[in-house]
N, C-alpha and C positions, 0 to 999 in steps of 0.2 A: 844940637842934640844928635848924638851918634846913632846911626842905624846899626842894629844887631844883624850880624851875618850868620845865619844859621848854618851849622855844619851839615855836610851832606849825610843823608840818612843811610845807615848801614843796612845792607841787604840781609834779611833774615833767612832767605832761602838760598840753597846752594846753586851755584851756576850750572848751566846745562852741561858744561864739560865735566864737572865733578860728578854729577849724577850718572853720566855716561860711563865714567871710569868704574864707578861702583857696580854697575850692571855688567860691565865687560869682564870684571875679574872672575866671577864664577863661571861665566861662559867660556873664558879662555882656559880655565882649569878643566872644564868638562871636555873641551875640544882637544886638549893635550892627552887625554886618556886613550888607552888602546881600545880596540873594539871589544875585547873580553872585559876590560874594566868598565866600558860603557854599559854592557849588559848587567854587570854586577852592580854598578851604581844605580841603574834604573830599577833592578830587582829590589834592592834595599829600600828604595824610596816608595815602592808600591806594595810591599808585603809587611806582615806583622813581624815583630822581633821574635827570633827563635830562642826559646828557653828550654831547660832540661825537662819541663813539664808538658810542653806542647810540641816538641820536636818529633816529627814523624818521618824524617829523613828525606823529604821531598826536595828541600833546598840543597843544591850541590855545596860541597865543602868550600869550593873556591868563591862562592857567593856569600859566605858567612863573614861577619865581622870578627875581630879578635875575641870579644866577649862571647859571641855566639859559638865560636869554635871551642872555647873553654867549656861552655855549657854542654855542648854535644859530647865532648870528650868525657866529662863527668858522668853523663847519662850512659854512655857506652861502657865505661868502667864499672858502673853499678850493675848494668845488665849482665856483663861478663861475670862479675862476682856472684850474681844470683844463679847463673848457669852452673858455675863451679860448685856452689852449695847444693844445687839440685842433683848434680852427678854424684857428689859424695854421699848424700842421703840415699840415693837410689842404690849405690853400691853397698851401703850398709844394710839396707833392707834385703837386698839380694843375698848378701853373705849370711844374714840371720836365717833367711828362708832355707838356704842350702844346708846350713848346720842343723836346723831343727826339723826339716822335712825331707829334703832330697838326698842328703848325704847317706851313704850305706851304714854309717855308724850313728845316725841320729836316733833319738828315742822313738820317733814316729816309725822309722824303718823297722826297729826291733819290735815295736808294738804290732805292726802289720804282720811280720813274720810269726810272732807268737800266736796271734789269732788264727792264722792259717794252720799252724801246727795243732792247735786245740781242735779245730774243726775236722782234722784228719785223724786224730787219735781215738781209737775205739773206746778206751777207758773213759775219756771225756764225753764222748757221744752217749755213752751208757747212762751217765748221771745228768747230762745237760739236755739231751734230746737231739732232734734233727739238726744237722750242721747248717742247713739253709736258713734256719730260724734262730740261730745263735747270734747274739749281738754283743759287742764289747764297747765299753765306755769308761771314761775317767772318773774323777772324784765327783761326789754329789755336790750340787750347787743349788742356788735359789732358782736357777733356770731349769725347768722340767724337761727341756729338750735335750736328749742324750748327746747329740752331736756337739753341744756347747759345753760339755763337761771335760775339763782338761785332764790329760794324763799326768799322774803324779810321778815325778822322777827327781833324782838327785845325782850329781856327779861330784865325787870327791877324790882326793889324792892322798895316799898314805905316806909314811916316812920313807919308804923305799922307792917312791916315785911311781907306784902302780895306781892306775885310775880305776875307781869303782863306780859303776853305773847301776843305780837301783831304780827299778820301775815296778809299779803295781797298778792294777786296774781291775775292773769288774766285768764279769761275763754273765749273760742271762740266756737261758734256753727254755724250751717248752716244759721240761721236767724240773728245772730248778736253776738257781744262780749261785755264783761263787766269786772268789777273789783270786787273782793271779799275782804271784810274786816272782820277780826276776832279779838276779844279781849277776852282773857281768864284770869281768876284770880284764883290763888291758895292762899287761905287765910292762915294766920299764924297758924301753928299747924295742918293743914290738908294735906292730901296726894295727892288729885286729884284737877285738874283744873276744874273750872266751867265757863260757858259762861257769858260774860257781853253783848256781841252782836255778831252777825254773819249775814251779809247781802250781797246782790248782787246788784250792780248798773249797769244797762244796759241803754245806751243812748236812750232817747225817751220813757222810761217806768218808772213807779214808783219804788221806792226802795223796794226790796223784802227781808224781815226779816225772817231768819230761826231760829234765837235766838235773844231775846230782853229782858234782865233781868229787865231793867227799866220799860218797858211796863207791864211785868208780875207782878212786884211789885206794880205798880199803880193800876192794875186791882184787886189785892188781897186787897189792902187798900180800894178800892171802894166797894168791896163785904162786907167788915167788917163794913161799915157804916150802912148797913141796915140788915134786917132779913126777913125770909120768914114765912108766916103763911097762911094756907089754899091755898097754891099754889101761893100766891101773895107776892111780895117783898115790904116790908114796909121800908121807910127811916125815 
């Protein structure tokens, strides 16, 4: 009877030499890194991953991985875009404010000048009352606060390129109230508006003209029909 010779058992575990090599590889890689790379590698291992949503800029750019750099670049691009949008909106608001309020040709500027002229005109004071108690306001609205009532105005351009600015508002004094109508024209090629008419209507009183270009033109034409000699006007 033949004796069976058992084959030598295979070792299931790695030899000490193989295990040492596996441990030495990452150590060797780490030792070959530069001091700056050492710090970067250690930082990446000890911190949370940087994303566009949690990046606060504390981690230096050189310590970021490629994916983290892409995320930071996307975040900064978005922030820069928002800054540009904010500047554009701010510029637009500033332009509108200048055109509507601060410009010498704005409706607000003409409104303020008109109110000042009404408060200084003796004819207006006679029918409205004390200048210090005269108030001016825009169109009637559901808001009873007069300062919230907008000034009604329209700006149009005719076929000759002339601009027409129409403004009307209300005035109220101790003796009564009225409506103010203004029509200004900026002729093509000119910089300033000129009055066509500016008058105040108060119920129960004749219309008060502070500007009337048509009447002034008619008066000039009437003066041109005659001439003066020896202090006498001849027609």
